[in-house]
VEXLUM-573107 format. One record per residue (C-alpha): x, y, z. Coordinates in pm, whole numbers, plus 32768, in hexadecimal, padded with zeros to 4 digits. Example, Ala and Ser with C-alpha at 12.3 -4.5 7.8 and 13.67 -1.06 7.14 Angstrom:
<nodes>
84CE7E3E830C
85577F9682CA
</nodes>
This chain:
<nodes>
690B838E82EC
6906845F8425
69F5857F845E
6ADD84B78542
6B0983A08446
6B3A849D832D
6C51855183E7
6CF88408843E
6CEC839882D3
6D7184E8825B
6E9384DA8350
6EE9837C82D9
6EE583E5816B
6FC5851181B4
70B7842E826B
70CB83448141
710D84688056
721C84EF813A
72BF839A8160
72BD83547FEB
736684A37FA9
7491844B8083
75B683E97FA4
767382B58014
77CD82F6809F
78F88242800D
7A1781E780F5
7B7F81F6807E
7C7D81388151
7DF181838133
7EED808F81C5
7FD4812082D2
810C814281FD
8146828B82B1
80D0832483FC
7F5A83698419
7F7584E78418
805684E682E5
7F7683EF822C
7E3F84BE8270
7EEE85F481EB
7F72854480B4
7E2C849D8049
7D20859980B1
7D3A86537F61
7CF1850E7EA8
7BC684C17F85
7B40861F7F3E
7B7785F27DC6
7AC184A37DC3
79A085367E8E
797986527D96
7995857F7C5B
78B884627CD7
77B285467D6F
77B7848D7EBA
788D84A87FF1
79CF83DF8007
7A4A83B6816B
7BBD838181A2
7C0D827382A2
7D72824F8321
7DB281368418
7EAD816B8531
7F63802784DF
7F647F0083EE
7E937E2484D4
7D7A7F2484DF
7D957F628369
7D7E7DF08317
7C4D7DCB83F4
7BA77ECC8313
7BFB7DF681E3
7B747CBA8288
7A307D6E82DF
7A1D7DFF817D
7A0A7F55821C
7AC180058102
7A1680457FB5
7B6180C37F27
7CB380657FB4
7E27809B7F7D
7F217F9A7FFD
80477EBF7F9D
80567DAA7E9A
803E7C8A7F92
7F157D30803D
7E687D387EEB
7EA37BC77EA7
7E187B677FFE
7CEC7C507FE6
7C9E7BE17E84
7CA07A6F7ED9
7BF47A85802C
7B147BB88019
7AD97BFD7EA7
7B8B7D4B7E80
7BE07DAB7D17
7D0E7E747CAB
7CCF7FA87BD3
7E1380727BDA
7F7E80767C46
807281837CB1
8187820F7BDD
829282907CC9
83CC83497C5F
836383067AF7
8349818B7B1A
821C80A17B25
82F07F8F7BC2
83B27F617D03
849B7E527D87
84FE7DC27ED3
865D7E0A7F4F
87567DA18058
88357EBE80C9
89757ECA8197
8A767FC88209
8BA07FF68124
8C8A7FAD8247
8BD47E6D82B1
8CB57D7D81F7
8B7A7CDE8165
8B9C7CB87FED
8AAA7B9F7F95
89697B058018
8A3979DE8092
8AF37ACE8176
89AB7B058234
89C379AD82D3
89C179DC844B
895E7B4A842B
88307C1284A0
87477C9C8393
86537DB083F0
85267DAC8308
84567EE682D5
82F07E98833E
82527D4A8398
82327BFF82E4
81317C9081F1
822A7D93816D
825A7D367FFE
838F7DFB7F95
84427E0280E3
83FC7CA4816A
83637BAD8073
843F7C007F47
85827C0C8018
85207AC480BF
85017A2D7F63
865F7AA27F0A
86ED7A0F804B
863778C7800C
86BB78B77EA9
881B78DC7F36
87D877B98022
87AF78818162
869778248252
85FE7919834B
864E78DE84BC
874477D38454
883F788C837B
87E479F083DB
87277AA484EE
85E27B548492
857D7C9F852F
847B7DA584C9
846F7F1F84C6
83277FE084AB
836E803B8341
84868039823A
850D8197828E
8533813283FC
85E67FF48392
86D680BD82BD
871F81B983CF
875B809F84C8
88497FF683D2
8907813C83A6
892C814F8521
89B17FE88525
88837F5785DD
887C7E3884DF
895F7D9B83DD
886F7DC782B9
87157E4F826A
85F47DD58195
85657EFC80D1
84DE7F667F82
85DF7FBF7E76
857D81307E82
85D381567FF2
870D82267FB7
8640832A7EF9
853183607FFF
853884B480A9
84EE84278203
8633836281DD
871284568120
86C4856B8219
873A849A8341
886583CC82D2
898C83D881E4
890E82E680DD
8A6782D78037
8AC781F18156
89BF80F180EE
89B680047FC5
88B27F1C7F30
893E7DBE7F54
88327D0E7E88
86F57D6C7DCF
85CC7C937D6E
85247C837C1B
84467DB47BEB
82D07D937C20
819E7E737BFE
81867F9C7CEA
80917FDE7E07
7F277F9C7DA0
7DD1803D7DCB
7CA17F5A7DE2
7B297F627E17
7A287E7B7EB3
79CE7D557DD9
78597DA17DE1
787C7F0D7D77
77A67F597C41
78727F527AFE
781380B77AA4
789381387BF2
79D6806F7BCF
7A1281077A79
79D182687AFA
7AC582417C1B
7BD081A67B3D
7BA882BF7A40
7BCB83CC7B4A
7D02832D7BE0
7DB182F37A94
7D5B844579FA
7DFA85247B02
7F4585647A54
7F4F86917972
7E3B87577A1C
7E7B88737B0F
7DC487DF7C38
7E25867B7BD8
7F9986C77BD8
7F7487657D31
7EC4862C7DB1
7FD585497D26
80E086237DC4
802786167F0E
801D84997EFE
819284937EA4
815A83D07D63
81A784317BFD
806F83947B67
7F6082897B8C
7F2B81867A79
7E1080927A2A
7E597F317AA5
7DC17DD57A96
7DF27C947B58
7ED67C067A48
7FD67D167A98
801D7C647BE1
80A57B217B4A
820C7B6F7BB6
81947BC67D16
80E37A767D2E
821F79C87CB6
82F67A6F7DBE
81FA7A2C7ED4
81DE78BF7E6C
8357788F7E78
839A795A7FB5
826F78F08087
81E477BC7FDB
808D78627FB6
7FAF783A7E84
7EF979847E59
</nodes>
């Protein structure tokens, strides 16, 4: 082998060594429940913890809106993702994502949909919403603030766009604030809406009441790609569900505004599937 060929071969070997030493990056997508800047701040400590414990970089990806976020799900861009219950059902059926954990918020692993009204509205039952305008927090994929409330309205015999007018706010807090300011007759929200700081700091929540509440269902899930190696799935699940009770873990949970994360499996979403089936007619 002449010198030129030797140097070329050596360079190629060094390149292979360098390439093989690069650790694959995991991408963690968080749904836009809150503004981008706030979401980045809240979940960066978790991304850093996962990177350290897994021994490979975990990149936090926060989409600017739900459309962009969902495109990431469709393209299987996220190795780890956090979203709502309906998102999970869709991503599990269509793209193979597997649930590994769920939030505990304010000490509860469950949440419920709710329909809220002003105390002075004269609305005292779901039937009283006939002919009224309901402002739902989020879009038609919002589990607690649209799908579950829609199920309650349907159960009471009320049909959207026929018996009541449907409007949407960007998120549940905005829907609640708009309701307080009499921009709608009622709001579709989660049942914890009157305890959320972004609401309590802006309105007098004593002027609002929960008119109706759905059956409780499992809280917001965490999932991973369906083709992720089992060992990696188990490591990630263990890290997420072992945060509580450790100094850095408790700080991470506080940052994420949750009280704990618990292991979860697909069977835990039976009630969610039941509600979705009744409200939307979808088998997921």
